[in-house]
C-alpha positions as CSV (number, residue, x, y, z in Angstrom):
1,M,0.0,0.0,0.0
2,S,2.7,2.5,0.9
3,L,4.6,1.7,-2.3
4,V,1.6,2.7,-4.3
5,V,1.2,5.9,-2.4
6,V,4.9,6.8,-3.0
7,A,4.5,6.0,-6.7
8,V,1.4,8.1,-7.0
9,M,3.0,11.0,-5.1
10,G,6.1,10.8,-7.3
11,H,4.0,10.9,-10.5
12,S,1.9,13.8,-9.2
13,L,5.0,15.9,-8.4
14,G,6.5,15.1,-11.8
15,S,3.2,16.2,-13.4
16,V,3.2,19.5,-11.5
17,N,6.8,20.1,-12.7
18,V,5.9,19.5,-16.3
19,I,2.9,21.9,-16.1
20,Q,5.1,24.6,-14.6
21,R,7.7,24.2,-17.3
22,Q,5.0,24.4,-20.0
23,T,3.7,27.6,-18.4
24,V,7.2,29.1,-18.3
25,S,7.9,28.1,-21.9
26,G,4.6,29.6,-23.1
27,N,5.1,32.9,-21.2
28,S,8.7,33.1,-22.6
29,T,7.4,32.7,-26.1
30,V,4.8,35.5,-25.6
31,A,7.5,37.7,-24.1
32,I,9.8,37.2,-27.1
33,H,6.9,38.1,-29.5
34,L,6.0,41.2,-27.5
35,A,9.7,42.4,-27.5
36,Q,10.0,41.7,-31.3
37,D,6.7,43.6,-32.0
38,K,8.1,46.7,-30.2
39,I,11.4,46.5,-32.0
40,E,9.6,46.4,-35.3
41,E,7.4,49.3,-34.3
42,L,10.5,51.4,-33.3
43,Q,12.4,50.5,-36.4
44,V,9.8,52.0,-38.8
45,R,9.9,55.4,-37.1
46,R,11.4,58.2,-39.2
47,S,13.1,59.8,-36.2
48,L,14.7,57.8,-33.4
49,A,15.5,60.1,-30.6
50,D,17.5,58.6,-27.7
51,I,15.1,57.5,-24.9
52,D,15.2,55.3,-21.9
53,V,11.8,54.3,-20.4
54,C,13.2,51.4,-18.4
55,P,12.3,50.2,-15.8
56,T,9.5,52.6,-14.7
57,G,7.9,53.5,-18.1
58,G,6.8,51.7,-21.1
59,D,3.8,49.4,-21.4
60,R,2.4,47.8,-18.3
61,G,0.0,44.9,-17.9
62,I,0.0,43.9,-21.5
63,S,-0.7,40.5,-23.1
64,A,-0.5,38.9,-26.5
65,K,-4.2,39.7,-27.1
66,S,-5.1,43.3,-27.8
67,G,-7.3,44.9,-25.1
68,V,-6.7,42.1,-22.6
69,V,-4.9,42.9,-19.4
70,G,-1.9,40.7,-19.0
71,I,1.1,39.8,-16.8
72,F,3.8,41.4,-19.0
73,D,5.5,44.8,-18.7
74,R,7.6,46.1,-21.6
75,C,10.2,48.9,-21.7
76,W,12.8,50.1,-24.2
77,R,15.9,52.0,-24.6
78,I,17.2,53.8,-27.7
79,A,20.8,55.1,-27.7
80,L,23.8,55.7,-29.9
81,S,25.7,52.5,-30.4
82,P,29.4,52.4,-29.5
83,L,29.9,50.4,-32.7
84,G,29.4,53.3,-35.1
85,T,28.4,56.9,-35.5
86,N,25.3,56.1,-37.6
87,L,24.1,53.2,-35.5
88,K,21.4,53.3,-32.9
89,Q,21.0,50.4,-30.4
90,I,17.4,49.4,-29.5
91,D,16.9,47.3,-26.4
92,V,13.5,46.0,-25.5
93,T,12.9,44.3,-22.2
94,V,9.8,42.3,-21.3
95,S,9.3,41.2,-17.7
96,W,6.7,39.1,-16.0
97,R,6.0,36.9,-13.0
98,D,4.8,33.4,-13.2
99,Y,6.3,31.1,-10.6
100,E,9.1,33.7,-10.2
101,A,10.2,37.0,-11.7
102,R,11.5,36.7,-15.2
103,E,12.6,38.9,-18.0
104,I,14.0,38.8,-21.5
105,T,15.8,41.5,-23.5
106,L,16.1,41.7,-27.3
107,S,18.6,44.1,-28.8
108,T,19.1,45.2,-32.4
109,L,21.2,47.8,-34.2
110,L,19.6,50.3,-36.7
111,F,21.5,52.4,-39.3
112,V,20.3,56.0,-39.2
113,E,21.4,58.8,-41.6
114,N,22.5,62.1,-40.1
């Protein structure tokens, strides 16, 4: 009897771990898409002034679905790149909390004419 209980408990704990990992993976995927969307939005602007809205500004409580409150916060920085005079570096950070605090940052360089 106790062997069966131990086996069932072990299986249950393993299932919880799998579910948590799936949640983290899904949230990470959404965060990457939200960061990529903001990078694409910033890249098409005619004028890219240097700005830093991290960590207190930006978009708060966003989700992958428009008009739905979510668990993600997104901020961005635009600055001259040390790699060249005509390069701007765009960093977009998406943070969220599922089982613990998490964040991802995507960066890109953009050529700008003076």
